[in-house]
TORFIBA-781370 format. One record per residue (C-alpha): x negated, z, y. Coordinates in pm, whole numbers, padded with zeros to 5 digits, always signed. Example, Ala and Ser with C-alpha at 12.3 -4.5 7.8 and 13.67 -1.06 7.14 Angstrom:
<marlums>
-01230+00780-00450
-01367+00714-00106
</marlums>
This chain:
<marlums>
-04982-04660+01670
-04969-04320+01880
-05076-04003+01792
-04831-03725+01723
-04886-03456+01971
-04943-03161+01780
-04872-02926+02016
-04509-03087+02102
-04441-03098+01742
-04515-02736+01688
-04297-02673+01965
-03998-02876+01807
-04020-02738+01486
-04086-02364+01651
-03738-02461+01864
-03560-02549+01530
-03668-02258+01321
-03594-02004+01602
-03204-02208+01621
-03195-02202+01252
-03264-01816+01240
-03054-01734+01554
-02745-01916+01327
-02841-01753+01049
-02853-01413+01238
-02514-01488+01422
-02350-01612+01094
-02459-01271+00896
-02358-01032+01202
-02028-01227+01185
-01963-01170+00818
-02047-00790+00923
-01809-00754+01163
-01548-00919+00976
-01583-00723+00663
-01508-00416+00924
-01153-00505+00972
-00903-00396+00706
-00731-00736+00759
-01006-00907+00547
-00965-00699+00225
-00568-00825+00172
-00311-01095+00266
+00064-01177+00145
+00182-01500-00005
+00275-01776+00252
+00627-01790+00098
+00765-01627-00204
+00799-01957-00440
+00487-02064-00682
+00322-02269-00398
+00309-01950-00145
+00099-01793-00383
-00099-02032-00485
-00163-02123-00159
-00320-01794-00125
-00500-01784-00455
-00698-02092-00336
-00786-01982+00028
-00920-01646-00109
-01102-01801-00392
-01229-02023-00083
-01337-01696+00093
-01536-01582-00204
-01284-01349-00333
-01315-01335-00761
-01121-01034-00809
-00767-01033-00728
-00555-00718-00698
-00167-00764-00718
+00071-00507-00688
+00430-00564-00728
+00645-00699-00982
+00660-01065-00865
+00298-01131-00955
+00323-01208-01305
+00541-01502-01339
+00367-01657-01045
+00029-01588-01179
+00126-01726-01575
+00257-02059-01389
-00093-02071-01155
-00278-02038-01504
-00088-02262-01687
-00149-02538-01418
-00464-02494-01297
-00378-02346-01018
-00602-01992-01020
-00983-02026-00982
-01147-02070-01315
-01403-01779-01188
-01169-01522-01053
-00974-01232-01251
-00646-01086-01178
-00551-00725-01190
-00164-00683-01178
-00027-00313-01126
+00351-00221-01218
+00437-00509-01392
+00319-00676-01713
+00182-00992-01747
+00364-01252-02032
+00583-00988-02111
+00769-01224-02357
+00417-01312-02550
+00472-01710-02502
+00185-01882-02619
+00173-02144-02316
+00060-01849-02130
-00218-01739-02331
-00463-01959-02149
-00702-01768-01908
-00509-01426-01998
-00896-01310-02081
-00919-01258-01689
-00598-01091-01634
-00556-00707-01672
-00229-00523-01603
-00102-00161-01542
+00286-00044-01622
+00343+00308-01536
+00465+00558-01798
+00683+00748-01549
+00896+00890-01773
+00607+01147-01852
+00565+01241-01485
+00934+01277-01465
+00946+01539-01744
+00706+01729-01547
+00910+01670-01243
+01233+01802-01410
+01024+02168-01501
+00872+02152-01162
+01242+02117-01002
+01417+02343-01210
+01154+02622-01156
+01164+02578-00745
+01552+02594-00763
+01530+02901-00995
+01247+03076-00771
+01417+02993-00470
+01757+03104-00543
+01854+03247-00183
+01773+02905-00061
+01961+02696-00345
+02169+02918-00548
+02405+03116-00308
+02719+02970-00545
+02515+03131-00819
+02491+02768-00954
+02181+02537-00931
+02236+02177-00968
+02044+01832-00939
+02214+01450-00971
+02022+01138-00947
+02086+00765-00925
+01899+00411-00997
+01929+00133-00780
+01954-00063-01092
+01938+00029-01467
+01614-00122-01558
+01328+00024-01806
+01101+00106-01488
+01387+00284-01282
+01604+00452-01564
+01285+00620-01721
+01290+00854-01388
+01609+00992-01481
+01548+01014-01892
+01189+01235-01822
+01337+01438-01522
+01643+01487-01733
+01417+01629-02070
+01216+01805-01821
+01516+01994-01685
+01647+02083-02051
+01255+02185-02155
+01305+02439-01885
+01666+02561-01963
+01558+02583-02327
+01220+02778-02261
+01315+02986-01928
+01701+03119-02033
+01712+03488-01986
+01389+03512-01823
+01292+03684-01475
+01162+03486-01237
+00955+03568-00928
+01122+03472-00617
+00899+03240-00408
+00725+03459-00124
+00869+03822-00234
+00812+04057-00509
+01197+04016-00628
+01287+03841-00936
+01597+03716-01050
+01730+03637-01399
+01696+03258-01496
+02014+03023-01365
+02094+02699-01612
+02002+02410-01404
+02267+02167-01459
+02332+01807-01358
+02631+01670-01145
+02746+01322-01153
+02908+01093-00894
+03142+00845-00977
+02815+00602-01070
+02462+00607-01153
+02371+00285-01047
+02396+00153-00660
+02374-00200-00773
+02094-00281-00543
+01760-00170-00394
+01857-00247-00024
+01781+00040+00235
+02138+00026+00384
+02306-00032+00039
+02684+00118+00100
+02671+00210-00300
+02374+00417-00285
+02542+00622+00044
+02820+00644-00135
+02680+00808-00459
+02486+01052-00269
+02791+01181-00059
+02973+01237-00353
+02687+01437-00490
+02668+01649-00195
+03041+01695-00201
+03010+01820-00544
+02756+02091-00411
+02432+01930-00528
+02128+02119-00482
+01882+01872-00545
+01898+01473-00545
+01656+01223-00700
+01731+00869-00572
+01553+00648-00801
+01462+00382-00527
+01185+00450-00250
+01362+00245-00048
+01670+00453-00013
+01507+00794-00021
+01537+00782+00349
+01928+00747+00310
+01937+01081+00102
+01713+01251+00325
+01965+01169+00621
+02248+01283+00429
+02116+01621+00330
+01975+01677+00728
+02317+01635+00803
+02479+01857+00529
+02602+02168+00699
+02786+02372+00376
+02470+02415+00193
+02123+02320+00135
+02027+02013-00034
+01682+01896-00105
+01549+01566-00185
+01256+01459-00489
+01062+01145-00382
+00957+00869-00605
+00640+00661-00651
+00444+00782-00397
+00410+01136-00201
+00719+01069+00033
+00725+01440+00139
+00404+01313+00363
+00548+01038+00509
+00736+01123+00842
+00881+00815+00880
+01112+00890+00527
+01076+01260+00546
+01218+01305+00870
+01149+01641+01039
+01403+01913+01038
+01440+02300+01038
+01650+02323+00743
+01408+02530+00497
+01180+02648+00823
+01299+02993+00776
+01282+03000+00393
+00981+03117+00139
+00990+02752+00003
+00627+02643+00006
+00488+02300+00090
+00645+02061+00386
+00898+02298+00529
+00957+02038+00796
+01133+01820+00555
+01415+01784+00262
+01180+01587+00046
+01022+01898-00141
+00764+01683-00359
+00743+01361-00547
+00727+01176-00904
+00434+00957-00844
+00243+00632-00961
-00119+00668-00897
-00180+00283-00845
-00520+00427-00637
-00628+00559-00960
-00542+00273-01184
-00696+00037-00929
-01044+00229-00966
-01002+00203-01341
-00943-00211-01368
-01220-00249-01117
-01453-00033-01311
-01385-00207-01614
-01418-00530-01466
-01765-00468-01362
-01870-00304-01679
-01788-00638-01869
-01687-00464-02197
-01559-00687-02472
-01267-00582-02663
-01342-00343-02952
-01245-00586-03170
-01317-00940-03244
-01159-01227-03160
-01034-01293-03523
-00900-00967-03557
-00673-00971-03252
-00322-01078-03276
-00200-01114-02915
+00096-00916-02830
+00017-00628-03089
-00074-00304-02959
-00416-00249-02850
-00712-00012-02994
-00705+00310-02748
-01081+00234-02605
-00937-00115-02450
-00709+00025-02228
-00743-00100-01863
-01000-00417-02012
-00922-00739-01892
-00714-00922-02167
-00484-00589-02195
-00178-00475-02095
-00200-00102-02030
+00070+00153-02022
-00108+00426-01785
+00044+00741-01895
+00011+01138-01793
-00319+01180-01970
-00466+00900-01786
-00404+01050-01437
-00207+00747-01327
+00121+00886-01325
+00200+01242-01234
+00367+01467-00958
+00251+01624-00617
-00023+01832-00591
+00249+02063-00366
+00441+02105-00693
+00163+02173-00953
+00221+02551-00886
+00603+02512-00991
+00524+02320-01290
+00235+02583-01401
+00438+02896-01335
+00733+02743-01522
+00493+02734-01846
+00346+03017-01841
+00662+03200-01802
+00775+03046-02147
+00455+03178-02321
+00481+03474-02536
+00104+03521-02568
-00133+03576-02250
-00388+03359-02418
-00172+03027-02408
-00121+03057-02040
-00279+02813-01822
-00408+02800-01475
-00481+02438-01353
-00314+02122-01362
-00533+01962-01593
-00486+02232-01837
-00110+02164-01824
-00124+01815-01904
-00326+01892-02224
-00060+02134-02328
+00254+01979-02228
+00163+01605-02373
+00138+01795-02735
+00491+01967-02677
+00762+01877-02954
+01037+01747-02673
+00750+01558-02438
+00675+01378-02757
+01032+01225-02757
+00948+01015-02465
+00752+00827-02740
+00985+00775-02996
+01147+00465-03042
+01524+00515-02944
+01768+00502-03217
+02081+00355-03117
+02203+00194-03442
+02476+00396-03593
+02520+00602-03243
+02592+00342-02975
+02811+00023-02944
+02566-00197-02831
+02731-00525-02789
+02422-00741-02698
+02054-00685-02832
+01965-00708-02438
+02187-00476-02351
+02037-00144-02222
+02384+00043-02146
+02617+00110-02424
+02897+00351-02502
+02858+00617-02766
+03025+00558-03110
+03327+00803-03180
+03247+01125-03322
+02850+01090-03230
+02659+01270-03020
+02300+01216-02884
+01999+01442-02952
+01663+01369-02797
+01471+01488-03115
+01682+01271-03313
+01761+00968-03106
+01434+00966-02886
+01405+01074-02534
+01450+00720-02390
+01822+00765-02331
+01985+00909-02049
+02370+00960-02015
+02497+00806-01720
+02812+00889-01461
+03053+00697-01685
+02948+00826-01985
+02762+00523-02136
+02399+00574-02220
+02112+00394-02062
+01839+00336-02300
+01506+00158-02248
+01194+00067-02537
+00903+00287-02573
+00632+00102-02355
+00329+00021-02577
-00020-00105-02484
-00083-00454-02604
-00331-00720-02604
-00256-01044-02390
-00571-01244-02491
-00803-01208-02782
-01101-01188-02538
-01222-00991-02239
-01393-01213-01976
-01714-01085-01832
-01711-01351-01541
-01657-01070-01255
-01920-00853-01415
-02196-01170-01372
-02096-01222-01022
-02093-00854-00905
-02420-00804-01070
-02540-01101-00882
-02426-01004-00555
-02779-00915-00387
-02629-00708-00096
-02322-00471-00047
-02176-00723+00197
-02163-00997-00065
-02004-00732-00313
-01757-00656-00046
-01677-01035-00046
-01565-01007-00397
-01252-00820-00396
-00909-00886-00216
-00535-00804-00231
-00243-01011-00235
+00059-00843-00188
+00395-00908-00352
+00598-01117-00110
+00550-01332+00198
+00520-01112+00534
+00446-00790+00358
+00226-00558+00535
-00039-00323+00317
+00016-00033+00545
+00392+00007+00398
+00339+00394+00262
+00384+00232-00094
+00252+00034-00368
+00026-00194-00124
-00115+00075+00054
-00173+00277-00265
-00381-00030-00406
-00586-00056-00087
-00677+00300-00149
-00793+00261-00448
-00978-00053-00383
-01161+00168-00087
-01189+00454-00319
-01404+00197-00586
-01601+00085-00307
-01719+00470-00192
-01831+00538-00552
-02076+00224-00520
-02188+00341-00167
-02009+00080+00008
-01770+00163+00312
-01475-00040+00389
-01230+00037+00682
-00944+00306+00669
-00597+00172+00728
</marlums>
């Protein structure tokens, strides 16, 4: 038997070691390079059916992602079916935004729900502030909007549903608050020392309050907007982000008078693709973006909600009650908001709904003008939120709608009903979640409550997060799956806001991911 040539052996072993080191370094560099691209953090389903979503659940799990952010209404049904049929990775969690998981509380979808959290946005509270701000903006710019000695607003929804009609109901209540509190008051005109007496802000209607769909080129939406403008409306609230651009185009084309638009969902006034440049307000004292007709927006802060969900997921905190104490579908202990196993209704106090910062001064000035005592006045938006959430009219948004004996409800599932003869609706009696539509019927919706979707909260993601040894490993753990095939993350809407929330979360933990 020949003796081993030690020199050759060591050279061979050294070559193998060097080669493996190069491979490892190359792989490491490749991973770091991949992490520098925003595409690494998001994807869209291959199709809009269950298989299209499940294919992505699997591929994201194979890529090491264990927390999937899911903005949009399509996700609950797809995820429910995946969990029920073991088509969602057993070590992954799902964080749904702007939709409710297992809304009907079906036992067949309890499985795996301890690894699910969702946030539904109580946007009527934000719209309440939007109504106050809009009414004050109109009144503090009477030379811009009140040339006919009238101040008006009009709005519509793409479809009458609880998460659209709540914009109109809240906004209407906010305008009502301003008219009640500021009647007869002298309002300082923006950019001047002049004051003018408060003009009651009235609502004008088109022939309909629902466009029948969310399509950007919806003919009915265009018809409603044109009817409102023909009736001299000063401000339009189109509750369909896909149709805000239509309102903008029509407002710019209006020669008879100035028309402003209120955006929805995100800060549309900052989106030049929607808020097209115009000189309509260039020579006015209006504050904010004078290059567009969108004055401010009523917003859902998916970025803030994303951070809250992820922070709770990595903390791994248990629910505040034991398994045996929790009835799935029941209201939660407030300490459990944003935890896994919980459907959270995010509100104004949480900071997940609100209005654009460009409108803060309007609502603060309106609130202060309504105060009899100097000591009750406030100076910041946070102070305003603390005060307004204790207001009597604001609280009607949390009052179960009283329709029995008032509305002729044909079916239990109806959310549009005619008023019974000799009856009148008062938000302080019937609740604030009702809105009188153009046809005289009332749209109404239930008050959303945070509920348990599971009797426990998984700590799987905490274990994975804590076990990650490097920032690169942590970066690989979270991904975003969009709500339909072909969707892009940079959409100026929910997807982009969710990505920005992910970016903010990582930044809080000393990790930088790409800006879109």
